[in-house]
N, CA and C atoms as a LAMMPS dump frame, in Angstrom:
ITEM: TIMESTEP
0
ITEM: NUMBER OF ATOMS
540
ITEM: BOX BOUNDS ff ff ff
-5.0000000000000000e+02 5.0000000000000000e+02
-5.0000000000000000e+02 5.0000000000000000e+02
-5.0000000000000000e+02 5.0000000000000000e+02
ITEM: ATOMS id mol type element x y z
1 1 1 N -210.332 109.529 324.542
2 1 2 C -211.376 109.726 323.505
3 1 3 C -212.351 108.535 323.654
4 2 1 N -213.61 108.773 323.538
5 2 2 C -214.623 107.716 323.612
6 2 3 C -214.516 106.83 322.357
7 3 1 N -214.788 105.552 322.566
8 3 2 C -214.732 104.636 321.405
9 3 3 C -215.905 104.967 320.392
10 4 1 N -215.531 104.741 319.141
11 4 2 C -216.53 105.008 318.084
12 4 3 C -217.57 103.858 318.13
13 5 1 N -218.833 104.162 318.167
14 5 2 C -219.881 103.153 318.215
15 5 3 C -220.343 102.734 316.858
16 6 1 N -221.072 101.69 316.816
17 6 2 C -221.647 101.149 315.609
18 6 3 C -222.577 102.142 314.973
19 7 1 N -223.341 102.811 315.778
20 7 2 C -224.321 103.81 315.233
21 7 3 C -223.599 104.954 314.525
22 8 1 N -222.459 105.354 315.022
23 8 2 C -221.723 106.386 314.383
24 8 3 C -221.215 105.964 312.998
25 9 1 N -220.706 104.764 312.908
26 9 2 C -220.247 104.256 311.594
27 9 3 C -221.432 104.106 310.679
28 10 1 N -222.525 103.582 311.238
29 10 2 C -223.735 103.35 310.457
30 10 3 C -224.248 104.687 309.863
31 11 1 N -224.189 105.705 310.669
32 11 2 C -224.65 107.094 310.159
33 11 3 C -223.703 107.578 309.047
34 12 1 N -222.408 107.401 309.27
35 12 2 C -221.448 107.823 308.243
36 12 3 C -221.702 107.053 306.98
37 13 1 N -221.927 105.759 307.063
38 13 2 C -222.189 104.993 305.81
39 13 3 C -223.485 105.404 305.128
40 14 1 N -224.509 105.653 305.895
41 14 2 C -225.768 106.141 305.297
42 14 3 C -225.548 107.483 304.632
43 15 1 N -224.779 108.389 305.168
44 15 2 C -224.485 109.689 304.566
45 15 3 C -223.725 109.487 303.195
46 16 1 N -222.797 108.547 303.217
47 16 2 C -222.055 108.247 302.011
48 16 3 C -222.938 107.727 300.921
49 17 1 N -223.816 106.781 301.274
50 17 2 C -224.727 106.299 300.271
51 17 3 C -225.666 107.352 299.748
52 18 1 N -226.118 108.237 300.642
53 18 2 C -226.942 109.339 300.168
54 18 3 C -226.186 110.248 299.231
55 19 1 N -224.97 110.556 299.568
56 19 2 C -224.154 111.442 298.655
57 19 3 C -223.976 110.747 297.281
58 20 1 N -223.658 109.449 297.321
59 20 2 C -223.476 108.732 296.032
60 20 3 C -224.765 108.744 295.204
61 21 1 N -225.929 108.607 295.886
62 21 2 C -227.196 108.642 295.177
63 21 3 C -227.413 110.036 294.533
64 22 1 N -227.121 111.066 295.31
65 22 2 C -227.31 112.404 294.804
66 22 3 C -226.377 112.629 293.6
67 23 1 N -225.178 112.141 293.667
68 23 2 C -224.222 112.318 292.569
69 23 3 C -224.744 111.536 291.327
70 24 1 N -225.208 110.312 291.584
71 24 2 C -225.789 109.595 290.403
72 24 3 C -226.953 110.289 289.803
73 25 1 N -227.826 110.878 290.58
74 25 2 C -229.009 111.613 290.049
75 25 3 C -228.51 112.823 289.266
76 26 1 N -227.553 113.513 289.836
77 26 2 C -227.05 114.706 289.11
78 26 3 C -226.391 114.352 287.821
79 27 1 N -225.618 113.228 287.809
80 27 2 C -224.968 112.798 286.536
81 27 3 C -226.016 112.427 285.542
82 28 1 N -227.015 111.702 286.005
83 28 2 C -228.062 111.185 285.042
84 28 3 C -228.808 112.341 284.46
85 29 1 N -229.123 113.382 285.288
86 29 2 C -229.885 114.488 284.786
87 29 3 C -229.027 115.723 284.449
88 30 1 N -227.784 115.446 284.013
89 30 2 C -226.841 116.515 283.685
90 30 3 C -227.386 117.43 282.617
91 31 1 N -227.452 118.762 282.902
92 31 2 C -228.017 119.701 282.014
93 31 3 C -226.923 120.762 281.497
94 32 1 N -225.738 120.588 281.951
95 32 2 C -224.68 121.504 281.458
96 32 3 C -224.06 122.237 282.62
97 33 1 N -223.627 123.497 282.368
98 33 2 C -222.938 124.314 283.379
99 33 3 C -223.644 124.48 284.697
100 34 1 N -225.006 124.615 284.578
101 34 2 C -225.731 124.863 285.865
102 34 3 C -225.729 123.615 286.782
103 35 1 N -225.597 122.456 286.185
104 35 2 C -225.495 121.189 286.951
105 35 3 C -224.117 120.943 287.474
106 36 1 N -223.077 121.464 286.741
107 36 2 C -221.714 121.225 287.061
108 36 3 C -221.363 121.742 288.456
109 37 1 N -221.81 122.958 288.785
110 37 2 C -221.524 123.498 290.144
111 37 3 C -222.108 122.667 291.242
112 38 1 N -223.368 122.206 290.97
113 38 2 C -224.053 121.357 291.999
114 38 3 C -223.319 120.028 292.11
115 39 1 N -222.85 119.508 291.011
116 39 2 C -222.099 118.198 291.011
117 39 3 C -220.798 118.335 291.767
118 40 1 N -220.088 119.409 291.593
119 40 2 C -218.835 119.713 292.323
120 40 3 C -219.143 119.772 293.822
121 41 1 N -220.188 120.464 294.179
122 41 2 C -220.513 120.544 295.662
123 41 3 C -220.833 119.208 296.193
124 42 1 N -221.595 118.353 295.466
125 42 2 C -221.932 117.064 296.017
126 42 3 C -220.686 116.189 296.142
127 43 1 N -219.768 116.275 295.214
128 43 2 C -218.538 115.47 295.333
129 43 3 C -217.68 115.925 296.475
130 44 1 N -217.649 117.215 296.751
131 44 2 C -216.899 117.725 297.949
132 44 3 C -217.595 117.191 299.197
133 45 1 N -218.904 117.177 299.297
134 45 2 C -219.587 116.62 300.43
135 45 3 C -219.295 115.135 300.609
136 46 1 N -219.262 114.432 299.524
137 46 2 C -218.891 112.938 299.607
138 46 3 C -217.493 112.818 300.116
139 47 1 N -216.6 113.599 299.578
140 47 2 C -215.168 113.511 300.033
141 47 3 C -215.044 113.795 301.587
142 48 1 N -215.786 114.805 302.018
143 48 2 C -215.721 115.154 303.397
144 48 3 C -216.365 113.976 304.254
145 49 1 N -217.403 113.393 303.802
146 49 2 C -218.054 112.307 304.55
147 49 3 C -217.127 111.085 304.534
148 50 1 N -216.473 110.845 303.472
149 50 2 C -215.491 109.717 303.4
150 50 3 C -214.37 109.936 304.337
151 51 1 N -213.892 111.177 304.426
152 51 2 C -212.795 111.516 305.327
153 51 3 C -213.204 111.345 306.794
154 52 1 N -214.494 111.727 307.056
155 52 2 C -215.01 111.531 308.462
156 52 3 C -215.043 110.073 308.777
157 53 1 N -215.538 109.206 307.859
158 53 2 C -215.591 107.808 308.15
159 53 3 C -214.229 107.174 308.301
160 54 1 N -213.304 107.625 307.483
161 54 2 C -211.933 107.167 307.582
162 54 3 C -211.358 107.498 308.934
163 55 1 N -211.54 108.733 309.385
164 55 2 C -211.008 109.12 310.679
165 55 3 C -211.67 108.376 311.839
166 56 1 N -212.985 108.109 311.718
167 56 2 C -213.724 107.335 312.749
168 56 3 C -213.129 105.916 312.793
169 57 1 N -213.012 105.272 311.715
170 57 2 C -212.611 103.897 311.717
171 57 3 C -211.154 103.71 312.037
172 58 1 N -210.284 104.626 311.564
173 58 2 C -208.884 104.519 311.91
174 58 3 C -208.648 104.827 313.401
175 59 1 N -209.439 105.79 313.937
176 59 2 C -209.332 106.036 315.36
177 59 3 C -209.744 104.889 316.228
178 60 1 N -210.787 104.219 315.751
179 60 2 C -211.285 103.037 316.528
180 60 3 C -210.287 101.89 316.5
181 61 1 N -209.587 101.687 315.341
182 61 2 C -208.638 100.573 315.322
183 61 3 C -207.334 101.046 315.984
184 62 1 N -206.988 102.302 316.002
185 62 2 C -205.838 102.777 316.694
186 62 3 C -205.962 102.713 318.166
187 63 1 N -207.156 103.085 318.652
188 63 2 C -207.356 103.051 320.093
189 63 3 C -207.558 101.651 320.59
190 64 1 N -207.898 100.708 319.78
191 64 2 C -208.121 99.326 320.21
192 64 3 C -206.84 98.737 320.758
193 65 1 N -205.676 99.063 320.119
194 65 2 C -204.42 98.556 320.567
195 65 3 C -204.077 99.172 321.958
196 66 1 N -204.314 100.498 322.112
197 66 2 C -204.04 101.117 323.382
198 66 3 C -204.988 100.647 324.508
199 67 1 N -206.216 100.368 324.199
200 67 2 C -207.208 100.009 325.198
201 67 3 C -207.083 98.55 325.621
202 68 1 N -206.373 97.741 324.84
203 68 2 C -206.219 96.314 325.214
204 68 3 C -205.33 96.187 326.453
205 69 1 N -204.419 97.138 326.545
206 69 2 C -203.493 97.076 327.706
207 69 3 C -204.17 97.542 328.95
208 70 1 N -205.178 98.42 328.806
209 70 2 C -205.907 98.94 329.969
210 70 3 C -207.064 98 330.339
211 71 1 N -207.446 97.934 331.607
212 71 2 C -208.61 97.166 331.978
213 71 3 C -209.89 97.82 331.405
214 72 1 N -210.82 96.973 330.98
215 72 2 C -212.083 97.414 330.427
216 72 3 C -213.065 97.794 331.479
217 73 1 N -213.709 98.933 331.364
218 73 2 C -214.672 99.374 332.364
219 73 3 C -216.063 99.229 331.69
220 74 1 N -217.09 99.345 332.585
221 74 2 C -218.448 99.272 332.041
222 74 3 C -218.739 100.469 331.126
223 75 1 N -218.21 101.62 331.411
224 75 2 C -218.474 102.829 330.577
225 75 3 C -217.796 102.64 329.237
226 76 1 N -216.71 101.925 329.2
227 76 2 C -215.947 101.698 327.968
228 76 3 C -216.739 100.742 327.066
229 77 1 N -217.432 99.799 327.666
230 77 2 C -218.138 98.792 326.86
231 77 3 C -219.371 99.383 326.136
232 78 1 N -219.964 100.421 326.723
233 78 2 C -221.048 101.043 326.067
234 78 3 C -222.353 100.272 326.094
235 79 1 N -223.292 100.794 325.295
236 79 2 C -224.604 100.208 325.285
237 79 3 C -224.57 98.895 324.405
238 80 1 N -225.312 97.899 324.835
239 80 2 C -225.292 96.69 324.013
240 80 3 C -226.01 96.872 322.696
241 81 1 N -226.862 97.882 322.636
242 81 2 C -227.513 98.194 321.36
243 81 3 C -226.613 98.903 320.39
244 82 1 N -225.6 99.568 320.936
245 82 2 C -224.685 100.352 320.147
246 82 3 C -223.25 100.047 320.652
247 83 1 N -222.725 98.86 320.25
248 83 2 C -221.402 98.488 320.789
249 83 3 C -220.286 99.253 320.031
250 84 1 N -219.128 99.381 320.656
251 84 2 C -218.015 99.994 320.024
252 84 3 C -217.604 99.181 318.767
253 85 1 N -217.179 99.924 317.79
254 85 2 C -216.814 99.291 316.453
255 85 3 C -215.78 98.176 316.664
256 86 1 N -214.811 98.397 317.533
257 86 2 C -213.728 97.395 317.7
258 86 3 C -214.255 96.053 318.248
259 87 1 N -215.401 96.038 318.818
260 87 2 C -215.919 94.738 319.399
261 87 3 C -216.74 93.99 318.385
262 88 1 N -217.01 94.514 317.175
263 88 2 C -217.814 93.786 316.164
264 88 3 C -216.931 92.778 315.47
265 89 1 N -217.382 91.493 315.458
266 89 2 C -216.672 90.496 314.746
267 89 3 C -217.601 89.817 313.788
268 90 1 N -217.248 89.784 312.52
269 90 2 C -218.055 89.188 311.48
270 90 3 C -217.409 87.834 310.991
271 91 1 N -218.26 86.855 310.764
272 91 2 C -217.686 85.64 310.211
273 91 3 C -217.058 85.851 308.853
274 92 1 N -215.981 85.187 308.534
275 92 2 C -215.338 85.407 307.2
276 92 3 C -216.236 85.049 306.034
277 93 1 N -217.176 84.121 306.278
278 93 2 C -218.079 83.767 305.198
279 93 3 C -218.973 84.937 304.745
280 94 1 N -219.403 85.746 305.733
281 94 2 C -220.269 86.889 305.393
282 94 3 C -219.437 87.944 304.67
283 95 1 N -218.148 88.144 305.08
284 95 2 C -217.309 89.063 304.377
285 95 3 C -217.141 88.605 302.932
286 96 1 N -216.913 87.325 302.681
287 96 2 C -216.773 86.788 301.389
288 96 3 C -218.03 87.012 300.545
289 97 1 N -219.206 86.893 301.128
290 97 2 C -220.475 87.156 300.428
291 97 3 C -220.505 88.639 299.977
292 98 1 N -220.139 89.532 300.88
293 98 2 C -220.188 90.927 300.559
294 98 3 C -219.166 91.261 299.485
295 99 1 N -217.966 90.654 299.606
296 99 2 C -216.904 90.872 298.558
297 99 3 C -217.333 90.361 297.2
298 100 1 N -218.194 89.33 297.194
299 100 2 C -218.71 88.759 295.948
300 100 3 C -219.931 89.466 295.475
301 101 1 N -220.268 90.568 296.087
302 101 2 C -221.474 91.357 295.731
303 101 3 C -222.753 90.599 295.949
304 102 1 N -222.749 89.721 296.981
305 102 2 C -223.927 88.984 297.294
306 102 3 C -224.488 89.521 298.612
307 103 1 N -225.832 89.264 298.807
308 103 2 C -226.474 89.783 299.969
309 103 3 C -226.126 88.884 301.162
310 104 1 N -225.658 89.391 302.332
311 104 2 C -225.323 88.514 303.471
312 104 3 C -226.544 87.832 304
313 105 1 N -227.739 88.358 303.74
314 105 2 C -228.967 87.69 304.2
315 105 3 C -229.13 86.324 303.511
316 106 1 N -228.62 86.189 302.276
317 106 2 C -228.617 84.92 301.608
318 106 3 C -227.79 83.897 302.381
319 107 1 N -226.642 84.316 302.893
320 107 2 C -225.791 83.426 303.678
321 107 3 C -226.546 82.955 304.946
322 108 1 N -227.196 83.898 305.571
323 108 2 C -228.009 83.557 306.79
324 108 3 C -229.133 82.579 306.417
325 109 1 N -229.821 82.846 305.36
326 109 2 C -230.96 81.946 305.024
327 109 3 C -230.43 80.593 304.634
328 110 1 N -229.343 80.465 303.852
329 110 2 C -228.782 79.195 303.447
330 110 3 C -228.273 78.472 304.709
331 111 1 N -227.691 79.17 305.715
332 111 2 C -227.17 78.533 306.876
333 111 3 C -228.384 77.963 307.681
334 112 1 N -229.465 78.744 307.828
335 112 2 C -230.628 78.234 308.558
336 112 3 C -231.201 77.059 307.866
337 113 1 N -231.347 77.127 306.535
338 113 2 C -231.89 75.927 305.813
339 113 3 C -231.031 74.714 305.98
340 114 1 N -229.718 74.857 305.979
341 114 2 C -228.824 73.781 306.161
342 114 3 C -228.993 73.168 307.585
343 115 1 N -229.115 74.015 308.595
344 115 2 C -229.347 73.522 309.934
345 115 3 C -230.631 72.786 310.045
346 116 1 N -231.707 73.352 309.454
347 116 2 C -233.029 72.68 309.446
348 116 3 C -233.001 71.345 308.793
349 117 1 N -232.292 71.251 307.643
350 117 2 C -232.19 70.027 306.903
351 117 3 C -231.45 68.946 307.806
352 118 1 N -230.394 69.415 308.443
353 118 2 C -229.645 68.459 309.34
354 118 3 C -230.511 68.026 310.5
355 119 1 N -231.29 68.963 311.061
356 119 2 C -232.145 68.604 312.163
357 119 3 C -233.2 67.621 311.718
358 120 1 N -233.739 67.817 310.51
359 120 2 C -234.776 66.854 310.013
360 120 3 C -234.177 65.49 309.808
361 121 1 N -232.928 65.411 309.295
362 121 2 C -232.301 64.165 309.11
363 121 3 C -232.031 63.427 310.423
364 122 1 N -231.577 64.154 311.447
365 122 2 C -231.367 63.559 312.732
366 122 3 C -232.695 63.159 313.397
367 123 1 N -233.709 63.945 313.264
368 123 2 C -235.028 63.552 313.792
369 123 3 C -235.525 62.255 313.14
370 124 1 N -235.36 62.116 311.858
371 124 2 C -235.788 60.921 311.131
372 124 3 C -234.991 59.743 311.574
373 125 1 N -233.673 59.922 311.751
374 125 2 C -232.873 58.785 312.285
375 125 3 C -233.264 58.412 313.682
376 126 1 N -233.553 59.382 314.491
377 126 2 C -233.87 59.134 315.917
378 126 3 C -235.223 58.322 315.939
379 127 1 N -236.194 58.791 315.153
380 127 2 C -237.475 58.096 315.112
381 127 3 C -237.353 56.678 314.502
382 128 1 N -236.531 56.518 313.523
383 128 2 C -236.296 55.155 312.926
384 128 3 C -235.671 54.258 313.974
385 129 1 N -234.677 54.747 314.682
386 129 2 C -234.045 53.866 315.685
387 129 3 C -234.984 53.588 316.844
388 130 1 N -235.866 54.528 317.181
389 130 2 C -236.87 54.29 318.286
390 130 3 C -237.856 53.246 317.799
391 131 1 N -238.31 53.333 316.51
392 131 2 C -239.235 52.312 316.022
393 131 3 C -238.582 50.901 315.999
394 132 1 N -237.275 50.894 315.53
395 132 2 C -236.546 49.607 315.51
396 132 3 C -236.372 49.011 316.885
397 133 1 N -236.051 49.913 317.87
398 133 2 C -235.92 49.489 319.26
399 133 3 C -237.2 48.871 319.755
400 134 1 N -238.389 49.49 319.461
401 134 2 C -239.633 49 319.95
402 134 3 C -239.983 47.663 319.232
403 135 1 N -239.706 47.541 317.944
404 135 2 C -240.023 46.273 317.283
405 135 3 C -239.134 45.176 317.731
406 136 1 N -237.844 45.48 317.877
407 136 2 C -236.85 44.506 318.448
408 136 3 C -237.243 44.016 319.791
409 137 1 N -237.619 44.966 320.646
410 137 2 C -238.083 44.596 322.023
411 137 3 C -239.305 43.677 322.001
412 138 1 N -240.26 44.001 321.21
413 138 2 C -241.428 43.167 321.076
414 138 3 C -241.122 41.783 320.567
415 139 1 N -240.261 41.703 319.61
416 139 2 C -239.877 40.365 319.051
417 139 3 C -239.074 39.546 319.992
418 140 1 N -238.104 40.23 320.744
419 140 2 C -237.351 39.502 321.766
420 140 3 C -238.269 38.967 322.844
421 141 1 N -239.18 39.864 323.34
422 141 2 C -240.151 39.411 324.369
423 141 3 C -240.933 38.201 323.84
424 142 1 N -241.378 38.213 322.619
425 142 2 C -242.196 37.098 322.095
426 142 3 C -241.332 35.83 321.896
427 143 1 N -240.114 35.981 321.436
428 143 2 C -239.258 34.814 321.173
429 143 3 C -238.609 34.226 322.406
430 144 1 N -238.206 35.107 323.291
431 144 2 C -237.516 34.63 324.533
432 144 3 C -238.152 35.306 325.76
433 145 1 N -239.255 34.695 326.261
434 145 2 C -239.957 35.327 327.369
435 145 3 C -239.081 35.383 328.674
436 146 1 N -238.032 34.56 328.751
437 146 2 C -237.158 34.659 329.885
438 146 3 C -236.352 35.966 329.926
439 147 1 N -236.215 36.67 328.802
440 147 2 C -235.45 37.915 328.731
441 147 3 C -236.296 39.143 328.948
442 148 1 N -237.559 38.966 329.364
443 148 2 C -238.481 40.159 329.535
444 148 3 C -237.9 41.231 330.522
445 149 1 N -237.253 40.746 331.552
446 149 2 C -236.753 41.71 332.568
447 149 3 C -235.633 42.56 331.922
448 150 1 N -234.733 41.951 331.222
449 150 2 C -233.66 42.693 330.556
450 150 3 C -234.196 43.639 329.429
451 151 1 N -235.208 43.147 328.68
452 151 2 C -235.78 43.938 327.688
453 151 3 C -236.452 45.212 328.3
454 152 1 N -237.162 44.981 329.335
455 152 2 C -237.817 46.046 330.042
456 152 3 C -236.834 47.048 330.609
457 153 1 N -235.713 46.619 331.172
458 153 2 C -234.665 47.5 331.69
459 153 3 C -234.078 48.331 330.543
460 154 1 N -233.8 47.721 329.395
461 154 2 C -233.27 48.465 328.259
462 154 3 C -234.244 49.46 327.741
463 155 1 N -235.522 49.119 327.711
464 155 2 C -236.5 50.064 327.198
465 155 3 C -236.654 51.256 328.148
466 156 1 N -236.615 50.997 329.398
467 156 2 C -236.667 52.113 330.322
468 156 3 C -235.477 53.033 330.36
469 157 1 N -234.335 52.451 330.135
470 157 2 C -233.088 53.242 330.053
471 157 3 C -233.001 54.012 328.714
472 158 1 N -233.659 53.605 327.694
473 158 2 C -233.636 54.278 326.4
474 158 3 C -234.982 55.067 326.099
475 159 1 N -235.765 55.267 327.19
476 159 2 C -237.043 55.992 327.04
477 159 3 C -237.967 55.287 326.047
478 160 1 N -237.941 53.985 326.025
479 160 2 C -238.861 53.162 325.175
480 160 3 C -240.221 53.05 325.877
481 161 1 N -241.023 52.245 325.229
482 161 2 C -242.408 51.997 325.748
483 161 3 C -242.282 51.12 326.973
484 162 1 N -243.183 51.355 327.934
485 162 2 C -243.151 50.622 329.2
486 162 3 C -243.75 49.223 329.016
487 163 1 N -243.677 48.437 330.06
488 163 2 C -244.124 47.043 330.041
489 163 3 C -245.619 47.002 329.793
490 164 1 N -246.355 47.919 330.442
491 164 2 C -247.84 47.909 330.282
492 164 3 C -248.228 48.306 328.816
493 165 1 N -247.532 49.211 328.187
494 165 2 C -247.847 49.602 326.883
495 165 3 C -247.418 48.456 325.948
496 166 1 N -246.304 47.789 326.235
497 166 2 C -245.883 46.676 325.413
498 166 3 C -246.822 45.517 325.525
499 167 1 N -247.369 45.277 326.699
500 167 2 C -248.3 44.168 326.914
501 167 3 C -249.601 44.412 326.204
502 168 1 N -250.059 45.695 326.192
503 168 2 C -251.249 46.015 325.421
504 168 3 C -251.065 45.9 323.948
505 169 1 N -249.866 46.192 323.475
506 169 2 C -249.57 46.004 322.033
507 169 3 C -249.376 44.554 321.685
508 170 1 N -248.844 43.714 322.617
509 170 2 C -248.679 42.297 322.317
510 170 3 C -250.071 41.635 322.318
511 171 1 N -250.992 42.011 323.206
512 171 2 C -252.248 41.383 323.265
513 171 3 C -253.211 41.893 322.232
514 172 1 N -252.851 42.985 321.606
515 172 2 C -253.816 43.628 320.657
516 172 3 C -253.73 43.095 319.282
517 173 1 N -253.164 41.988 319.007
518 173 2 C -253.171 41.46 317.668
519 173 3 C -251.784 41.351 317.149
520 174 1 N -250.919 40.618 317.826
521 174 2 C -249.611 40.442 317.326
522 174 3 C -249.579 39.531 316.142
523 175 1 N -248.553 38.688 315.995
524 175 2 C -248.396 37.861 314.807
525 175 3 C -249.117 36.56 314.911
526 176 1 N -249.581 36.038 316.092
527 176 2 C -250.151 34.79 316.183
528 176 3 C -251.532 34.796 316.853
529 177 1 N -252.248 33.727 316.676
530 177 2 C -253.537 33.609 317.317
531 177 3 C -254.722 34.067 316.537
532 178 1 N -254.559 35.06 315.756
533 178 2 C -255.659 35.552 314.934
534 178 3 C -255.229 35.404 313.486
535 179 1 N -256.161 35.395 312.625
536 179 2 C -255.683 35.288 311.238
537 179 3 C -256.752 34.78 310.382
538 180 1 N -256.288 34.619 309.178
539 180 2 C -257.278 34.161 308.231
540 180 3 C -256.684 33.48 307.149
């Protein structure tokens, strides 16, 4: 039997949601005996769709154990747009969000914001250390001219400013010689 794909389960779930909506509408607009027959028919349709979903998902989990012993073929993997249900893995955090009746998109947005905040912090630290490195190199060059070679080597190995750029910044108005 072919593995059940994500699109099959998705279609089943959409049908279930549609049946639930129809039942809700029928209950809300209940007019008496004429609505009762329609409501019974809609509940039977919902039950049949739930049974179909149950058979699809239990079949996919039942065959997953049997298929793990067999080598996987390209035909078994299916389309990447429509993977078999047994290959879908969700993070436990998203399942917790759904269990708590929260939108999993909120988890994704919060995760992205957290990563962005962390990246901003790291970028700020990197820029601060680079500025400190450049200031320290300039001060060491000014205080100990005999260490210029070592300072230049350290700057080159840490992607700092080159000697020409440092010389132009030293000559452009450092701490001495000009003033008021």
